[in-house]
Backbone bond lengths (Angstrom), bond angles and torsions (degrees), N, CA, C in turn:
res aa  C-N    CA-C-N  psi(-1)  N-CA   C-N-CA  omega(-1)  CA-C   N-CA-C  phi
1 M - - - 1.460 - - 1.521 108.24 -
2 T 1.349 116.80 128.61 1.460 121.65 -178.40 1.510 109.55 -99.30
3 H 1.313 115.21 150.13 1.454 121.08 178.31 1.518 108.50 -116.04
4 S 1.301 117.89 130.03 1.469 122.35 177.38 1.517 108.49 -80.81
5 P 1.319 118.56 145.54 1.459 120.98 179.52 1.510 111.37 -65.65
6 P 1.309 117.44 148.81 1.464 119.76 178.61 1.512 110.53 -61.62
7 P 1.328 116.77 156.08 1.478 120.14 179.96 1.525 110.61 -59.20
8 G 1.324 116.57 138.74 1.465 121.98 178.67 1.508 114.88 85.54
9 A 1.337 116.96 -9.52 1.463 118.97 -179.48 1.525 109.68 -74.57
10 P 1.351 118.73 142.54 1.478 120.77 179.75 1.516 111.19 -67.37
11 R 1.313 114.82 139.27 1.464 120.92 179.89 1.532 109.76 -86.65
12 A 1.312 115.18 142.67 1.461 119.92 177.58 1.529 109.88 -71.48
13 R 1.323 117.00 136.57 1.467 122.12 -179.55 1.523 109.81 -97.73
14 I 1.299 114.33 134.22 1.464 119.82 176.58 1.515 108.38 -87.57
15 P 1.331 117.19 118.04 1.472 118.15 -177.53 1.520 111.52 -65.63
16 G 1.327 115.30 134.86 1.456 121.03 177.66 1.513 110.42 -92.29
17 P 1.316 116.56 179.48 1.471 120.04 179.77 1.526 110.73 -66.19
18 K 1.317 115.45 137.93 1.456 119.97 -179.80 1.521 109.95 -73.26
19 Q 1.344 114.15 135.91 1.453 119.79 176.98 1.529 109.20 -90.17
20 P 1.316 117.03 131.61 1.473 118.56 179.52 1.516 110.61 -66.33
21 P 1.317 117.50 141.14 1.461 119.69 179.02 1.514 110.36 -68.18
22 P 1.331 117.31 151.46 1.464 118.94 177.96 1.513 110.50 -62.55
23 P 1.339 117.46 143.14 1.473 120.02 -176.85 1.514 112.71 -64.96
24 F 1.331 117.68 -29.88 1.445 120.84 -179.67 1.522 108.40 -138.64
25 P 1.344 118.43 144.98 1.458 119.64 175.71 1.515 110.69 -66.39
26 R 1.320 115.23 147.76 1.454 120.14 -179.92 1.526 109.51 -70.30
27 I 1.315 115.50 140.01 1.456 121.16 177.39 1.517 108.32 -86.67
28 R 1.306 116.33 124.45 1.455 120.36 -177.82 1.523 110.49 -70.27
29 A 1.336 114.80 147.94 1.461 120.20 179.54 1.523 109.54 -63.28
30 G 1.309 116.20 143.22 1.454 121.54 179.00 1.512 114.70 84.58
31 L 1.336 117.71 7.62 1.460 119.88 179.97 1.519 110.97 -63.63
32 W 1.338 117.46 -33.14 1.456 119.74 -178.40 1.525 111.07 -63.45
33 R 1.341 117.94 -33.65 1.470 120.28 177.81 1.516 110.80 -67.10
34 R 1.328 116.12 -43.87 1.466 119.42 179.08 1.514 111.17 -66.55
35 C 1.325 116.10 -35.44 1.470 119.80 176.93 1.519 110.68 -64.14
36 L 1.327 117.05 -43.79 1.460 120.60 -179.43 1.523 111.16 -66.16
37 G 1.335 116.65 -47.40 1.457 119.10 -178.73 1.514 113.05 -66.56
38 G 1.341 116.53 -48.00 1.457 119.92 180.00 1.513 112.55 -66.21
39 G 1.335 116.78 -41.80 1.462 119.90 179.68 1.519 112.20 -65.43
40 L 1.344 116.83 -39.12 1.462 119.93 178.35 1.529 110.89 -65.00
41 A 1.340 116.46 -41.12 1.466 119.89 177.70 1.529 110.94 -62.69
42 L 1.326 117.14 -41.91 1.463 120.14 179.01 1.525 111.39 -66.38
43 W 1.331 117.15 -38.16 1.463 120.19 178.82 1.526 111.19 -64.77
44 V 1.340 117.14 -45.11 1.466 120.63 178.48 1.532 110.28 -62.68
45 L 1.334 116.54 -43.38 1.460 120.08 179.35 1.525 111.26 -62.22
46 T 1.331 116.26 -42.38 1.467 120.14 178.94 1.524 111.17 -64.07
47 A 1.331 117.08 -40.62 1.469 120.05 178.55 1.523 110.89 -63.98
48 L 1.334 117.81 -42.29 1.464 120.91 -179.99 1.524 111.48 -65.05
49 V 1.344 115.98 -44.06 1.460 119.19 -179.92 1.526 110.40 -66.20
50 T 1.326 117.53 -40.24 1.464 120.51 178.82 1.522 110.99 -63.58
51 Y 1.341 116.40 -43.06 1.468 120.14 179.49 1.523 111.38 -66.50
52 T 1.332 117.32 -38.05 1.464 120.86 -176.54 1.523 111.89 -74.03
53 T 1.330 116.57 -44.16 1.461 120.30 -174.17 1.519 113.52 -91.43
54 K 1.351 117.95 -13.50 1.470 122.30 -175.97 1.528 111.34 57.67
55 N 1.328 116.01 30.01 1.467 121.38 -177.37 1.523 108.86 -87.42
56 T 1.324 116.55 105.10 1.465 120.10 -176.16 1.525 113.01 -71.30
57 T 1.339 118.28 -14.99 1.465 119.27 177.87 1.525 111.95 -69.41
58 L 1.328 116.97 -12.91 1.461 120.20 177.04 1.524 112.75 -85.40
59 L 1.320 117.24 -8.78 1.466 119.72 -177.19 1.530 112.88 -59.84
60 P 1.348 120.47 -44.09 1.473 118.34 176.82 1.526 112.94 -58.52
61 T 1.340 117.21 -38.37 1.466 120.10 177.87 1.518 110.84 -63.51
62 L 1.327 117.04 -44.40 1.458 121.31 179.77 1.523 111.21 -64.10
63 I 1.327 116.33 -42.48 1.466 120.21 -178.75 1.529 111.25 -66.59
64 L 1.322 117.56 -44.32 1.462 120.78 -178.46 1.524 111.48 -67.66
65 L 1.331 117.12 -42.60 1.468 119.43 178.41 1.527 110.83 -61.42
66 G 1.330 116.29 -46.37 1.456 119.40 -179.31 1.515 113.65 -68.25
67 G 1.330 116.62 -34.91 1.457 119.17 -178.28 1.514 113.93 -75.39
68 F 1.340 117.50 -34.16 1.460 120.56 -173.84 1.532 114.07 -98.79
69 L 1.327 118.56 -12.77 1.463 120.44 -172.95 1.528 112.29 -59.33
70 V 1.317 117.53 -58.16 1.467 120.51 -176.98 1.533 112.04 -67.67
71 P 1.347 120.45 -45.19 1.469 118.71 177.43 1.526 113.77 -58.80
72 V 1.328 118.58 -43.94 1.461 120.81 179.58 1.528 110.42 -64.71
73 T 1.334 116.98 -39.49 1.466 120.18 179.08 1.523 111.51 -60.83
74 F 1.324 117.16 -44.46 1.459 119.87 -178.17 1.525 111.73 -70.91
75 V 1.330 117.64 -34.12 1.461 119.40 176.79 1.529 110.23 -66.28
76 L 1.332 117.27 -41.19 1.471 120.46 176.48 1.527 110.67 -62.34
77 W 1.326 116.74 -41.91 1.466 119.84 178.94 1.532 110.94 -62.34
78 A 1.331 116.52 -45.57 1.465 120.10 179.71 1.523 110.87 -62.90
79 Y 1.333 116.93 -38.74 1.468 120.09 179.56 1.526 110.69 -66.58
80 E 1.324 117.92 -45.59 1.459 121.05 -178.50 1.519 112.34 -64.66
81 R 1.328 116.68 -40.76 1.461 120.70 -174.58 1.526 113.40 -83.61
82 H 1.326 117.50 -36.28 1.463 118.92 -168.72 1.525 115.38 -135.23
83 G 1.327 119.58 -6.28 1.449 118.14 -170.79 1.506 116.81 -131.50
84 R 1.339 119.06 23.52 1.456 119.78 -178.99 1.521 111.85 -62.57
85 D 1.332 117.46 -34.26 1.464 120.59 -178.66 1.537 112.50 -72.36
86 L 1.313 116.67 -15.63 1.460 119.21 -178.89 1.520 112.51 -74.35
87 G 1.316 116.99 -28.41 1.460 120.65 -179.83 1.516 112.17 96.65
88 V 1.326 114.93 145.52 1.461 120.64 -178.95 1.526 111.26 -65.60
89 S 1.344 117.36 -35.93 1.463 119.98 -176.98 1.530 111.27 -62.82
90 A 1.327 117.51 -39.27 1.462 120.10 179.04 1.526 111.11 -67.20
91 I 1.327 116.48 -41.43 1.458 120.34 179.22 1.532 110.56 -63.35
92 L 1.345 116.65 -49.14 1.458 120.45 -178.96 1.524 111.38 -64.44
93 G 1.329 116.67 -40.16 1.453 119.46 179.04 1.514 112.09 -60.87
94 C 1.333 116.33 -44.04 1.465 119.73 179.44 1.525 111.04 -67.61
95 F 1.334 117.48 -40.70 1.462 120.34 -177.14 1.529 111.51 -68.35
96 L 1.331 116.55 -49.69 1.461 120.19 -174.63 1.532 112.17 -83.71
97 T 1.334 116.15 -58.13 1.464 119.40 -177.81 1.528 111.27 -69.22
98 G 1.331 115.81 -49.80 1.454 119.27 -178.77 1.514 112.37 -61.81
99 G 1.347 117.43 -44.65 1.452 120.03 179.44 1.514 112.65 -62.59
100 T 1.345 116.85 -42.03 1.469 120.35 179.85 1.523 111.56 -66.60
101 L 1.335 117.14 -45.27 1.466 119.75 178.51 1.523 111.20 -62.76
102 G 1.317 116.90 -36.70 1.459 119.87 178.09 1.515 112.31 -63.30
103 V 1.329 116.58 -44.33 1.469 120.47 179.07 1.520 110.83 -63.98
104 L 1.332 116.77 -45.54 1.460 119.87 -178.92 1.526 111.59 -64.80
105 G 1.338 116.64 -44.25 1.454 119.50 179.44 1.516 112.65 -64.06
106 A 1.343 116.77 -43.51 1.462 119.91 -179.97 1.520 111.38 -65.09
107 S 1.340 117.22 -42.45 1.465 120.07 -179.40 1.526 111.32 -63.02
108 T 1.324 117.02 -40.36 1.463 120.31 -179.66 1.524 111.21 -66.04
109 M 1.337 116.87 -46.51 1.470 119.74 -178.37 1.523 111.62 -67.87
110 E 1.329 117.53 -39.05 1.461 119.54 179.58 1.536 111.27 -65.58
111 H 1.323 115.92 -34.98 1.474 119.22 -179.90 1.529 111.47 -64.44
112 Y 1.320 116.91 -40.02 1.460 120.19 -174.74 1.530 113.60 -93.27
113 L 1.322 118.38 -21.46 1.461 119.99 -171.48 1.524 114.62 -108.63
114 L 1.330 118.82 -22.45 1.462 120.21 -172.52 1.517 111.96 -103.87
115 R 1.329 114.95 144.72 1.456 123.15 172.03 1.530 107.45 -135.26
116 P 1.344 119.00 150.20 1.466 120.60 -179.96 1.524 111.99 -56.40
117 S 1.331 116.09 123.43 1.462 121.61 -179.93 1.527 107.91 -167.62
118 L 1.333 115.92 174.56 1.452 119.94 178.24 1.525 111.94 -67.57
119 S 1.325 116.87 -26.45 1.467 120.79 -179.15 1.529 112.67 -91.65
120 M 1.331 116.74 7.59 1.457 119.75 -175.78 1.534 111.58 -61.96
121 F 1.340 117.37 -38.43 1.456 119.87 -177.39 1.529 111.49 -65.73
122 V 1.328 116.76 -35.66 1.463 120.03 176.63 1.522 109.66 -64.97
123 G 1.327 116.60 -42.22 1.461 119.88 177.84 1.516 112.35 -63.08
124 V 1.339 117.01 -41.64 1.469 120.40 177.90 1.520 110.44 -61.24
125 G 1.331 117.03 -44.86 1.456 120.06 179.72 1.515 112.95 -61.06
126 M 1.329 116.47 -45.11 1.461 120.51 -178.96 1.526 111.17 -66.18
127 I 1.331 116.86 -42.72 1.469 120.30 -177.53 1.527 110.99 -66.75
128 E 1.326 116.84 -48.94 1.459 119.17 -175.44 1.524 112.09 -68.32
129 E 1.317 117.84 -38.47 1.466 119.04 177.78 1.529 111.34 -68.71
130 A 1.340 117.08 -35.64 1.465 119.79 176.12 1.521 110.88 -66.95
131 A 1.330 117.07 -39.22 1.464 120.57 -179.64 1.526 110.82 -65.27
132 K 1.314 117.21 -42.44 1.466 120.03 179.72 1.524 111.63 -68.95
133 L 1.324 116.64 -38.61 1.462 119.32 178.33 1.529 110.57 -66.00
134 G 1.323 117.04 -41.61 1.454 120.11 176.22 1.515 112.36 -63.77
135 A 1.345 117.14 -37.92 1.462 120.66 177.72 1.524 110.90 -65.07
136 L 1.332 117.57 -37.88 1.464 120.93 177.44 1.530 110.65 -64.13
137 M 1.319 117.21 -44.05 1.458 120.89 179.23 1.527 111.01 -64.07
138 F 1.315 117.38 -40.37 1.461 120.63 179.61 1.527 110.94 -65.29
139 T 1.319 117.06 -41.91 1.466 120.89 -177.20 1.519 111.62 -66.99
140 L 1.345 117.32 -33.84 1.465 121.42 -176.56 1.526 113.24 -97.51
141 R 1.322 117.20 9.77 1.468 119.21 -174.09 1.521 112.21 -63.18
142 R 1.330 119.37 -29.18 1.462 122.55 -179.39 1.525 112.34 -102.04
143 L 1.309 116.93 15.85 1.466 122.11 175.51 1.526 108.26 -123.26
144 P 1.324 117.43 70.12 1.473 120.42 -172.20 1.520 113.80 -67.06
145 G 1.329 117.64 -21.12 1.460 119.08 -177.41 1.505 114.45 -79.24
146 I 1.312 118.37 -11.71 1.466 120.66 -178.54 1.518 108.53 -83.49
147 R 1.315 114.90 109.25 1.462 121.71 -179.88 1.516 109.00 -143.10
148 G 1.316 116.41 166.94 1.453 121.65 173.75 1.518 113.63 107.48
149 T 1.328 114.65 162.03 1.459 121.46 -175.16 1.517 112.01 -64.31
150 R 1.332 117.16 -45.55 1.460 119.95 -177.20 1.521 111.48 -63.15
151 A 1.319 117.11 -44.04 1.461 120.45 177.31 1.521 110.75 -60.37
152 G 1.336 117.09 -40.56 1.458 120.10 179.21 1.514 112.90 -66.40
153 L 1.327 116.76 -39.05 1.459 119.77 177.65 1.526 111.23 -61.19
154 V 1.335 116.58 -47.67 1.467 120.58 -175.85 1.525 111.07 -69.75
155 L 1.329 117.06 -50.12 1.460 119.97 -175.80 1.529 111.94 -73.90
156 G 1.320 117.30 -33.94 1.459 119.03 174.08 1.522 111.33 -63.81
157 A 1.337 116.21 -40.72 1.461 119.47 176.44 1.519 111.00 -63.34
158 A 1.343 117.36 -37.17 1.466 120.36 179.02 1.525 111.00 -61.93
159 V 1.330 117.44 -44.02 1.470 120.41 177.00 1.528 110.47 -63.05
160 G 1.331 116.41 -45.93 1.460 119.87 -178.89 1.516 113.14 -63.15
161 F 1.326 116.80 -40.45 1.464 119.10 179.63 1.528 111.46 -71.75
162 G 1.336 117.60 -32.92 1.454 118.99 172.88 1.517 111.35 -62.44
163 F 1.333 116.26 -42.71 1.463 121.95 175.53 1.525 110.34 -59.93
164 A 1.342 116.89 -46.19 1.465 121.22 -177.41 1.520 111.60 -65.03
165 A 1.349 117.40 -37.58 1.468 120.26 -179.56 1.521 110.89 -62.83
166 L 1.321 116.79 -47.28 1.466 120.17 -179.68 1.527 111.27 -67.81
167 E 1.319 116.68 -38.38 1.461 119.92 178.67 1.523 111.05 -65.25
168 S 1.336 117.18 -41.11 1.460 120.79 179.16 1.522 111.36 -63.22
169 C 1.325 117.07 -39.15 1.467 120.15 177.07 1.520 110.39 -62.01
170 G 1.326 116.52 -39.65 1.458 119.63 178.40 1.520 112.31 -65.42
171 Y 1.338 117.40 -44.09 1.461 120.39 178.62 1.526 111.12 -64.72
172 A 1.330 117.02 -38.45 1.464 119.91 178.60 1.524 111.11 -64.10
173 F 1.326 116.17 -40.67 1.468 119.92 177.91 1.522 110.83 -63.27
174 D 1.330 117.08 -45.15 1.466 120.26 178.68 1.525 111.51 -61.63
175 A 1.345 116.97 -38.43 1.462 119.83 179.70 1.524 111.79 -68.25
176 A 1.331 116.23 -31.54 1.467 119.51 -177.62 1.511 112.45 -73.97
177 V 1.323 117.58 -30.34 1.463 121.30 -176.57 1.525 109.25 -89.82
178 S 1.333 116.58 117.10 1.457 122.13 178.96 1.522 109.69 -130.66
179 A 1.323 114.95 173.75 1.466 119.49 -179.92 1.525 112.01 -66.21
180 N 1.340 116.41 -23.41 1.464 120.96 -178.42 1.525 112.66 -98.87
181 G 1.334 116.79 13.50 1.458 119.98 -179.80 1.512 111.47 111.06
182 I 1.335 116.99 -149.73 1.459 122.45 -178.24 1.523 110.01 -83.96
183 D 1.319 116.23 125.31 1.471 122.27 178.03 1.532 108.07 -104.86
184 L 1.335 115.93 90.88 1.464 120.64 -176.79 1.522 111.69 -67.02
185 R 1.315 116.42 -35.60 1.470 119.40 179.77 1.523 111.25 -62.73
186 A 1.324 117.07 -44.87 1.462 119.92 179.10 1.522 111.00 -63.70
187 L 1.321 117.17 -37.16 1.467 120.97 178.12 1.528 110.61 -61.64
188 V 1.340 116.25 -49.48 1.461 120.60 -178.08 1.526 111.06 -63.76
189 E 1.327 117.25 -43.19 1.470 120.49 179.63 1.522 111.10 -63.12
190 T 1.319 117.24 -39.85 1.463 120.70 179.02 1.523 111.06 -64.18
191 E 1.322 117.40 -43.12 1.459 120.08 -179.07 1.528 111.55 -68.34
192 I 1.314 117.86 -36.92 1.469 120.12 177.83 1.526 110.00 -65.39
193 L 1.333 116.37 -47.29 1.465 120.00 -178.75 1.521 111.48 -62.20
194 R 1.325 117.62 -46.61 1.459 120.08 -178.89 1.521 110.80 -70.31
195 G 1.327 118.28 -31.50 1.454 119.55 176.09 1.521 112.53 -63.85
196 V 1.331 116.39 -38.53 1.467 120.46 178.35 1.524 111.35 -69.55
197 L 1.330 117.63 -38.02 1.465 121.56 -175.18 1.527 113.50 -86.42
198 T 1.334 118.09 -17.57 1.465 121.51 -174.37 1.523 114.40 -54.11
199 P 1.352 120.62 -43.68 1.475 119.20 -177.56 1.517 114.37 -60.70
200 F 1.345 118.36 -18.08 1.457 120.71 -175.56 1.520 112.43 -108.18
201 G 1.337 117.27 13.01 1.448 120.41 -177.43 1.505 113.37 -114.32
202 H 1.332 116.57 -116.98 1.462 122.03 -170.70 1.532 112.80 -57.20
203 G 1.329 117.37 -43.65 1.464 119.13 -178.70 1.519 112.33 -60.91
204 L 1.325 117.01 -42.22 1.460 121.66 -179.78 1.516 111.41 -67.81
205 W 1.328 117.35 -44.36 1.470 120.37 -177.44 1.532 111.53 -65.96
206 T 1.330 117.33 -43.53 1.465 118.87 -179.34 1.520 111.41 -72.81
207 A 1.328 117.95 -26.65 1.463 120.03 173.82 1.529 110.67 -62.57
208 I 1.312 116.59 -39.17 1.471 120.64 -179.49 1.529 110.64 -66.55
209 T 1.332 116.87 -50.84 1.462 119.03 -179.48 1.533 111.20 -66.83
210 G 1.324 117.40 -36.42 1.463 120.17 177.54 1.512 112.35 -63.94
211 A 1.326 116.92 -37.97 1.466 120.43 179.74 1.523 111.34 -62.87
212 V 1.324 117.03 -45.44 1.467 120.02 -179.42 1.527 110.28 -70.73
213 L 1.330 117.39 -38.71 1.467 120.64 179.62 1.526 111.19 -61.20
214 L 1.327 118.05 -49.73 1.456 120.43 -176.56 1.525 112.48 -76.44
215 S 1.321 118.13 -22.28 1.464 118.74 175.15 1.521 111.61 -71.90
216 H 1.338 117.53 -19.45 1.466 121.82 177.32 1.525 111.58 -107.81
217 R 1.316 118.01 13.57 1.464 120.02 179.69 1.521 110.36 -72.48
218 H 1.320 116.44 139.25 1.460 121.78 -179.32 1.526 110.13 -69.49
219 P 1.346 118.83 147.60 1.465 120.21 179.34 1.520 114.64 -55.96
220 N 1.332 118.39 -24.87 1.469 119.46 178.36 1.524 112.77 -83.93
221 G 1.327 116.90 3.57 1.453 121.16 177.35 1.509 115.16 97.08
222 R 1.325 117.35 -6.05 1.472 119.80 -178.81 1.522 110.02 -74.92
223 F 1.337 115.43 134.55 1.461 120.30 178.26 1.522 109.75 -82.21
224 R 1.322 115.40 138.92 1.459 120.81 -178.77 1.524 109.02 -120.27
225 L 1.321 115.96 120.45 1.463 121.05 177.96 1.528 108.65 -87.18
226 T 1.316 115.82 70.97 1.456 121.79 -179.53 1.522 110.31 -73.45
227 S 1.319 115.72 172.21 1.466 119.46 -179.46 1.526 112.66 -60.65
228 P 1.363 120.63 -39.23 1.479 118.12 175.39 1.528 112.83 -61.78
229 V 1.334 117.38 -36.25 1.462 119.86 179.07 1.526 110.36 -66.18
230 V 1.324 116.89 -45.02 1.470 120.53 -179.61 1.530 110.15 -65.60
231 A 1.336 117.39 -41.29 1.463 120.49 179.52 1.531 110.72 -64.89
232 T 1.328 116.97 -39.30 1.463 120.19 178.22 1.513 110.77 -65.50
233 Y 1.323 116.84 -42.42 1.464 120.72 177.14 1.521 110.92 -59.22
234 A 1.328 117.45 -43.20 1.461 120.86 179.58 1.528 110.88 -64.99
235 G 1.338 116.75 -41.89 1.460 119.56 179.97 1.516 112.61 -66.47
236 V 1.327 117.32 -41.58 1.461 120.87 179.16 1.536 110.31 -67.80
237 S 1.325 117.19 -37.85 1.467 120.11 176.55 1.526 110.67 -61.70
238 L 1.332 116.47 -36.73 1.464 120.23 177.26 1.519 111.27 -67.06
239 L 1.343 116.97 -42.20 1.464 119.89 175.32 1.531 110.61 -59.03
240 H 1.317 116.18 -43.69 1.463 121.41 178.70 1.526 110.50 -60.51
241 A 1.322 116.67 -45.09 1.460 120.05 -179.47 1.531 111.12 -64.70
242 L 1.330 117.47 -40.87 1.460 120.33 177.83 1.520 111.36 -63.55
243 W 1.331 116.26 -39.65 1.462 120.77 178.53 1.531 111.02 -61.41
244 D 1.323 116.18 -46.38 1.469 120.18 -178.30 1.528 112.44 -69.90
245 S 1.326 117.67 -30.51 1.466 120.45 -175.41 1.518 112.77 -96.54
246 T 1.341 117.74 12.46 1.462 120.57 -177.61 1.519 111.80 -58.45
247 H 1.334 117.47 -43.17 1.468 120.20 -179.79 1.517 110.95 -63.63
248 G 1.337 116.41 -43.16 1.455 118.87 179.14 1.513 112.50 -64.21
249 I 1.330 116.76 -40.83 1.469 120.22 177.79 1.527 110.51 -64.80
250 A 1.345 116.79 -38.97 1.465 120.17 178.02 1.534 110.75 -62.13
251 I 1.330 117.12 -41.17 1.464 120.56 177.13 1.527 110.85 -63.44
252 W 1.320 116.44 -41.73 1.473 120.78 179.06 1.526 110.74 -61.49
253 L 1.328 116.93 -43.09 1.460 120.40 179.56 1.523 111.54 -66.21
254 V 1.336 116.28 -43.17 1.463 119.52 179.37 1.524 110.51 -62.98
255 A 1.331 116.16 -44.74 1.463 119.49 -178.59 1.526 111.66 -60.92
256 H 1.311 118.32 -37.29 1.465 120.73 -178.58 1.519 111.37 -78.95
257 L 1.325 117.15 -33.35 1.459 118.69 -179.71 1.516 112.28 -71.02
258 V 1.327 117.43 -35.25 1.468 120.32 -179.62 1.516 111.99 -91.62
259 G 1.344 117.63 -0.81 1.450 121.33 173.40 1.505 115.53 80.49
260 T 1.341 118.83 20.66 1.461 120.50 177.28 1.521 109.89 -95.40
261 G 1.304 116.49 160.93 1.454 120.83 178.08 1.514 111.15 -72.81
262 L 1.312 116.67 152.86 1.468 121.82 -178.31 1.516 110.11 -107.37
263 D 1.306 114.70 121.87 1.460 120.66 174.00 1.525 108.32 -92.00
264 R 1.313 117.10 125.03 1.456 120.34 -177.79 1.525 112.22 -60.05
265 Q 1.318 116.55 -33.15 1.462 119.06 179.53 1.524 111.21 -64.64
266 L 1.323 116.75 -33.70 1.459 119.34 178.23 1.521 110.58 -65.35
267 F 1.328 116.89 -38.47 1.466 119.89 178.24 1.520 110.64 -63.08
268 A 1.323 117.13 -45.28 1.460 120.67 -177.65 1.524 111.62 -66.79
269 Q 1.350 117.11 -33.63 1.454 120.37 -176.76 1.521 112.73 -91.04
270 G 1.340 118.16 -12.72 1.448 120.21 -177.08 1.514 112.38 65.78
271 Y 1.329 117.53 44.02 1.460 121.44 -172.14 1.522 109.53 -140.37
272 M 1.345 116.92 137.06 1.454 122.55 174.93 1.524 108.38 -129.97
273 P 1.331 118.08 118.21 1.473 119.84 -176.12 1.524 111.94 -75.19
274 A 1.336 115.73 140.64 1.470 124.01 174.22 1.519 112.65 46.62
275 P 1.333 119.90 58.86 1.465 120.35 179.50 1.519 111.15 -74.08
276 T 1.329 115.97 149.55 1.455 120.83 174.06 1.531 109.41 -78.64
277 E 1.331 115.83 171.72 1.463 119.55 179.78 1.520 111.21 -63.29
278 A 1.331 117.22 -39.77 1.465 120.49 178.41 1.520 111.04 -65.20
279 Q 1.327 116.45 -40.36 1.469 120.12 178.37 1.528 111.35 -64.92
280 E 1.324 117.40 -37.37 1.460 120.43 177.87 1.524 111.20 -63.57
281 H 1.332 116.63 -42.91 1.465 119.85 178.87 1.524 111.30 -64.26
282 L 1.330 116.67 -44.14 1.460 120.10 178.75 1.527 110.94 -63.60
283 F 1.336 116.49 -41.74 1.464 119.85 179.47 1.525 110.98 -61.18
284 T 1.328 116.97 -45.11 1.473 120.41 178.80 1.516 110.75 -61.32
285 L 1.337 116.39 -43.04 1.463 120.35 -179.30 1.523 111.18 -62.00
286 F 1.328 117.28 -47.05 1.457 120.65 -176.97 1.529 112.07 -71.49
287 S 1.323 117.67 -40.22 1.466 119.79 -177.73 1.525 110.98 -69.36
288 V 1.330 117.96 -46.98 1.465 120.39 178.84 1.522 110.44 -66.98
289 G 1.343 116.34 -42.11 1.456 119.25 178.20 1.512 112.55 -61.99
290 G 1.336 116.82 -36.81 1.460 119.98 177.35 1.516 112.11 -65.07
291 L 1.332 117.23 -43.01 1.468 120.42 177.87 1.520 111.10 -62.53
292 V 1.333 116.93 -41.83 1.463 120.07 179.45 1.522 110.86 -63.91
293 L 1.335 116.90 -41.72 1.460 120.30 180.00 1.524 111.54 -62.95
294 V 1.337 117.34 -46.14 1.463 120.53 179.11 1.524 110.86 -64.17
295 A 1.341 116.88 -39.32 1.464 120.31 178.60 1.525 111.14 -63.43
296 L 1.334 116.99 -42.21 1.466 120.21 179.66 1.532 111.17 -65.09
297 L 1.328 116.84 -38.54 1.466 119.68 177.01 1.527 110.87 -61.92
298 G 1.336 117.00 -43.59 1.462 120.25 179.62 1.510 112.72 -66.59
299 V 1.330 117.24 -43.79 1.467 120.79 179.49 1.526 110.58 -64.00
300 G 1.337 116.77 -42.21 1.459 119.56 178.04 1.515 112.53 -63.74
301 W 1.297 117.07 -38.94 1.471 121.65 178.70 1.522 110.38 -64.55
302 A 1.329 116.76 -48.26 1.469 119.87 179.04 1.529 111.27 -63.79
303 G 1.336 117.21 -39.04 1.460 119.40 177.40 1.515 112.92 -63.73
304 S 1.339 116.58 -36.86 1.457 120.09 177.16 1.522 111.53 -64.13
305 L 1.329 116.89 -39.95 1.459 120.17 177.21 1.527 111.48 -65.76
306 A 1.321 116.30 -39.70 1.465 119.70 -179.61 1.516 111.46 -65.70
307 R 1.325 117.06 -36.44 1.470 120.06 179.77 1.520 112.14 -69.69
308 H 1.331 117.62 -27.49 1.464 121.49 178.82 1.528 110.24 -104.48
309 D 1.311 115.52 36.38 1.462 121.54 -176.26 1.533 110.65 -63.47
310 V 1.320 114.17 135.70 1.461 121.86 172.05 1.535 106.59 -103.32
311 P 1.343 120.01 119.80 1.459 120.57 -175.87 1.510 111.97 -55.75
312 W 1.334 115.55 141.81 1.435 121.28 -179.05 1.519 109.52 -96.75
313 R 1.311 115.95 160.22 1.471 121.36 177.75 1.519 109.05 -128.73
314 N 1.309 115.86 137.38 1.463 120.99 176.49 1.513 108.12 -113.40
315 T 1.325 115.96 89.01 1.462 121.14 -175.89 1.506 110.20 -101.34
316 P 1.328 118.78 149.49 1.459 119.99 179.65 1.517 111.73 -67.15
């Protein structure tokens, strides 16, 4: 015989199956804006304190903040807008592991394979784009379900921005060290310039090659170096080479327009001795215009891939 509980008495709850906690906390929308604003404020504050106190122990903080601020901001933006389904672990793996492997691989190959010459910029473009593409493939080797154009754009950009962050820190360090000691002004100018140019460099180029690579990835996870992938790699390497050789091309154009002879060494070094005021104006016009043209080509290419996106699937 069963007895019903008296009126108003609490009923016993039958526990249901426990739900596993999410592996990572959700990133709130707009985090990239707060990262950019807060990081920029911290960078300016660090620069002011370093300049005021002459405390050289703050230089690593200044270099790291300046080198990683813009790349981290763009990776957060790409994740919030287009890559939430990819997972934080994939984004972080591509940014940190992929970016580091890309820098190490490119530095090793450039040391053994490149020599100063007119074709050096083409070699740099081919080596660095190959290193980043290989780093992307290595990072995603155990994630066979990640395929498609959108996944390639986001994760390729993550590898490229990781590469750019570490490279920017290296350039900032080199600019700070001079024969007369620490040159804080050169460090700050280098970080500002590279911060402005970063969105149109490594992250953009690797996003393009990553998009084509993952759009042709086999359902079992095997990467296929099809003709579109190879053609995209060649085109992006050319964009990279044009970007790096913009100063040399500007010098070549100025030298021919003003009727002076062209020294090949000047083209390779990006240097023109004792330029006139007119030559300086022409050089600025051609060098900045060249960077803008290459940036527009890259942005248009990536936008075309995004518009023809093939949905990706993340299957177990």
